[in-house]
C-alpha positions in Angstrom: -12.5 -19.8 43.6 -10.1 -19.8 46.4 -11.2 -20.3 49.8 -9.9 -16.7 50.3 -11.4 -15.2 47.6 -14.9 -17.1 48.9 -14.4 -15.5 52.2 -13.8 -12.1 50.5 -17.4 -12.3 48.9 -18.8 -13.1 52.3 -17.5 -9.9 53.4 -18.8 -8.2 50.3 -22.1 -9.3 50.4 -22.3 -8.0 54.0 -24.4 -5.1 52.6 -27.4 -5.7 54.7 -26.3 -6.9 57.8 -22.3 -6.6 58.3 -23.1 -3.8 61.1 -20.4 -4.2 63.8 -21.1 -5.6 67.4 -19.8 -3.9 70.5 -17.5 -6.1 72.7 -16.4 -4.5 75.7 -13.7 -7.0 76.3 -11.8 -5.4 73.3 -9.1 -3.5 74.3 -9.1 -0.4 72.2 -6.1 1.1 70.3 -5.4 2.9 66.8 -5.1 0.6 64.1 -5.8 3.3 61.2 -5.2 6.9 60.5 -7.0 8.2 57.8 -6.0 12.2 57.1 -7.6 13.5 60.3 -9.9 11.0 61.6 -8.9 7.5 62.8 -10.2 3.8 63.1 -10.0 2.3 66.3 -9.0 -1.9 67.0 -12.8 -1.6 68.8 -14.5 -0.8 65.3 -12.6 -3.7 63.6 -12.4 -6.1 66.0 -16.1 -6.3 66.6 -17.0 -6.2 63.1 -14.5 -9.1 62.7 -16.0 -10.9 65.8 -19.6 -10.4 63.9 -18.5 -12.2 60.8 -17.2 -14.9 62.7 -20.1 -15.4 64.6 -22.2 -15.0 61.6 -20.2 -17.9 59.9 -19.2 -19.7 62.8 -20.6 -23.3 61.8 -19.0 -23.0 58.2 -15.6 -22.3 59.7 -13.5 -25.2 61.1 -12.0 -24.6 64.2 -8.5 -25.0 62.8 -9.2 -22.4 60.2 -10.6 -19.7 62.7 -7.5 -18.0 63.3 -6.6 -17.6 59.3 -10.2 -16.8 58.4 -10.1 -13.7 61.2 -6.8 -12.5 59.7 -8.1 -12.7 56.1 -11.1 -10.7 57.6 -9.1 -8.0 59.2 -7.2 -7.4 56.0 -10.3 -7.1 54.0 -12.2 -5.3 56.9 -9.3 -2.7 57.4 -9.5 -1.9 53.6 -13.4 -1.1 53.7 -13.4 0.8 56.8 -10.5 3.3 55.7 -12.7 3.7 52.5 -16.0 4.2 54.4 -13.7 7.2 56.3 -12.2 8.5 52.8 -16.2 8.7 51.6 -17.2 10.3 54.7 -14.9 12.8 54.3 -15.4 13.5 50.7 -19.1 14.0 51.6 -18.1 16.6 53.9 -15.9 18.6 51.8 -18.8 18.3 48.8 -21.6 19.5 51.4 -23.2 16.1 50.9 -25.7 15.2 53.6 -27.9 12.1 54.6 -30.8 13.0 57.0 -32.0 10.2 59.5 -35.6 9.9 57.7 -33.7 9.0 54.5 -32.2 6.3 56.4 -35.0 5.0 58.1 -36.8 5.1 54.0 -33.8 3.0 52.8 -33.9 0.4 55.2 -37.8 0.2 55.2 -37.5 -0.1 51.0 -35.0 -2.9 51.8 -37.4 -4.9 54.4 -39.7 -4.3 51.7 -38.0 -6.3 49.0 -37.0 -8.7 51.5 -40.6 -8.8 52.6 -39.4 -8.5 56.0 -40.7 -6.5 59.0 -38.5 -4.4 61.5 -38.8 -7.0 64.2 -37.5 -9.5 61.7 -34.6 -7.4 61.1 -33.9 -6.8 64.6 -34.0 -10.2 65.5 -31.4 -11.1 62.8 -29.3 -8.6 64.0 -29.4 -9.6 67.3 -28.2 -13.5 66.1 -25.3 -11.8 64.5 -24.2 -9.9 67.4 -25.3 -6.6 65.8 -27.9 -4.1 66.5 -30.0 -1.6 64.8 -27.7 1.6 65.2 -24.9 0.0 63.3 -27.1 -1.1 60.4 -27.9 2.3 59.9 -24.6 3.8 60.1 -23.8 0.9 57.3 -26.9 1.8 55.4 -25.6 5.6 55.5 -22.6 4.9 54.2 -24.3 3.0 51.4 -26.5 6.1 51.0 -23.1 8.7 51.0 -21.3 6.3 48.0 -24.4 6.4 45.9 -24.5 10.0 46.1 -20.8 10.8 45.5 -21.4 8.5 42.6 -24.3 10.8 41.4 -22.5 13.5 41.8 -18.9 13.2 40.9 -19.0 10.1 38.3 -22.2 10.1 36.4 -21.5 13.1 34.2 -18.2 11.4 33.4 -20.0 8.2 32.2 -22.0 7.8 28.7 -22.6 4.6 26.6 -22.8 5.0 22.7 -24.7 2.8 19.8 -21.1 1.4 18.8 -20.6 -0.1 22.1 -23.8 -1.5 22.8 -23.5 -3.1 19.1 -20.0 -4.4 19.9 -21.1 -6.0 23.3 -24.2 -7.5 21.9 -21.6 -8.9 19.0 -19.5 -10.0 21.9 -22.4 -11.7 24.2 -24.6 -12.7 21.5 -25.3 -16.1 23.1 -26.4 -15.1 26.2 -29.4 -13.1 24.1 -30.1 -15.5 21.5 -28.7 -18.9 23.1 -30.9 -21.2 24.9 -32.9 -20.0 27.6 -31.2 -20.4 30.8 -31.4 -19.2 34.5 -28.5 -18.6 37.0 -29.4 -20.7 40.0 -28.5 -20.9 43.7 -29.6 -24.1 45.2 -29.9 -25.5 49.0 -29.7 -29.3 48.1 -31.0 -31.7 51.1 -30.5 -35.2 49.7 -32.2 -38.1 51.2 -30.2 -41.1 51.5 -30.9 -44.3 49.6 -32.9 -46.4 51.5 -34.1 -44.0 53.9 -37.6 -44.2 55.9 -40.2 -42.2 56.1 -39.0 -40.7 59.3 -35.6 -40.0 58.0 -37.3 -38.1 55.1 -39.5 -35.9 57.2 -36.7 -35.1 59.0 -35.1 -33.9 56.0 -38.3 -32.4 54.9 -38.3 -30.7 58.3 -34.9 -29.2 58.3 -35.2 -27.7 54.6 -38.4 -25.8 56.1 -36.4 -24.5 59.2 -33.8 -23.3 56.4 -36.4 -21.6 54.2 -37.6 -19.8 57.6 -34.4 -18.7 58.1 -33.9 -17.3 54.4 -37.3 -15.4 54.7 -36.2 -13.7 58.2 -33.5 -12.5 56.5 -30.3 -14.5 56.9 -28.3 -14.4 53.8 -28.7 -17.5 51.0 -24.8 -17.9 50.3 -24.3 -18.5 54.3 -27.2 -20.9 54.9 -25.9 -23.0 51.2 -22.7 -22.9 52.9 -23.8 -24.6 56.2 -26.1 -27.0 54.8 -22.8 -28.2 52.5 -20.2 -28.1 55.8 -17.3 -30.0 54.5 -17.9 -29.0 50.9 -16.7 -26.6 48.8 -17.8 -23.6 49.8 -20.0 -22.0 47.0 -22.9 -20.3 48.4 -24.6 -22.7 46.2 -24.3 -21.2 43.0 -25.1 -23.2 40.4 -23.9 -21.0 37.6 -26.2 -20.7 34.5 -28.4 -23.9 34.2 -30.3 -24.5 30.3 -34.0 -26.2 30.8 -34.0 -30.0 30.2 -31.0 -30.5 32.8 -32.6 -30.5 36.2 -35.4 -32.6 37.5 -38.6 -31.2 36.6 -40.1 -30.2 39.8 -37.0 -28.1 40.1 -36.6 -26.7 36.4 -40.3 -26.0 37.0 -39.4 -23.8 40.0 -36.3 -22.3 38.4 -37.7 -21.3 35.6 -40.6 -19.5 37.0 -38.9 -17.3 39.5 -37.9 -13.9 38.9 -34.4 -12.7 39.6 -33.8 -12.6 43.3 -36.9 -14.5 44.0 -36.3 -17.6 46.6 -38.5 -20.8 46.0 -40.4 -22.9 48.7 -39.2 -26.4 49.3 -39.0 -28.6 46.6 -39.7 -32.5 46.7 -37.6 -34.7 44.3 -36.9 -38.3 44.5 -33.7 -37.5 45.7 -34.6 -35.3 48.7 -35.7 -31.7 48.9 -34.2 -28.3 47.4 -34.4 -24.9 47.9 -33.6 -22.3 44.9 -33.0 -18.6 44.3 -32.9 -17.2 40.8 -30.2 -14.8 40.2 -30.2 -14.1 36.4 -32.1 -15.1 33.4 -30.4 -15.0 29.6 -30.8 -16.2 26.2 -34.0 -17.9 24.6 -34.9 -14.9 22.6 -36.9 -14.1 25.9 -36.0 -9.9 25.4 -37.5 -8.1 22.8 -34.5 -5.5 20.6 -35.9 -2.6 22.8 -35.2 -4.7 26.0 -32.0 -6.3 24.7 -30.6 -2.4 24.1 -31.7 -1.5 27.4 -30.1 -4.3 29.1 -26.8 -4.0 27.2 -26.9 -0.4 27.8 -27.3 -0.6 31.6 -24.8 -3.3 31.9 -22.2 -1.2 30.0 -23.2 2.1 32.2 -23.0 -0.2 35.5 -19.9 -1.4 34.4 -18.4 2.4 33.6 -20.1 3.7 37.0 -18.1 1.0 39.0 -14.6 1.4 37.2 -14.6 5.2 37.1 -15.7 5.2 40.8 -13.0 2.8 41.7 -10.4 5.0 40.0 -12.2 8.1 41.6 -11.4 6.5 44.7 -8.0 5.4 44.2 -6.9 9.0 43.1 -8.5 9.9 46.8 -6.2 7.2 48.5 -3.3 8.1 46.7 -3.7 11.8 47.8 -4.6 11.2 51.6 -2.5 10.5 54.4 -3.2 6.7 55.5 -1.4 4.7 57.9 -2.2 1.5 58.7 -1.0 -0.2 62.0 -2.1 -3.7 62.3 
């Protein structure tokens, strides 16, 4: 994956914390027109600043201008789409109440084992605010409701499609049991003394604390591997018998989305997160069928939604003034 694509992946991952910050020194002007609404430079640049601040330690000084330019191009497209969706919501009579935004944030916090104080502290570290987080959550809810109203009835999955998908991806269900992992490795140099080892353990525990406070695993993995390929710690799918036993034991005991504690090996320390699990006949026939149906349904929904949104972009008056 190219550096550009990796960065755009960062941008795409900003569902939970990428709310724009307030920077009074940004000179305001219109950077985009979307039908009868406008997007200002302040909206765009404050979000770019928030992202640069968030990934500051992962960005080399000489890359900062290039990264900022890539962020502007990616973010202006997202801001235009958000504006189009809000306009479509008004046209369709779709509304989102304040208590629904509050409930969505609280449910998200519960899944991440975070408190509201944890969230506000994390947002403050990134130069953002709870108000901006609520705005981002409202946009997500609008998108979901438009998908339910405009797209859902157009999507179906047939038994034939389920069968064909199974044949094409048979190895995913019948092959060896494997888990897709992200890892933050903290190696201890060969010959290191007890003090150096204790220092790495303390570093690992500090990183784990930041993960549990809500900071993205991907960003911390990149930060820990500064100067190396920035992959967000993604190892892909890993089979049993290919890792150190202590890491393997943790990896195959985690449910998708769960993060391990600090794992110690002779080579150092590691923190892992499980993303997915495949193979090993771990699913019953019914569960396999349900899994395939869900995957196909999700893919079709996303495809139809992108087609629907592309039509709206084509019909809209959109003018970018970067």
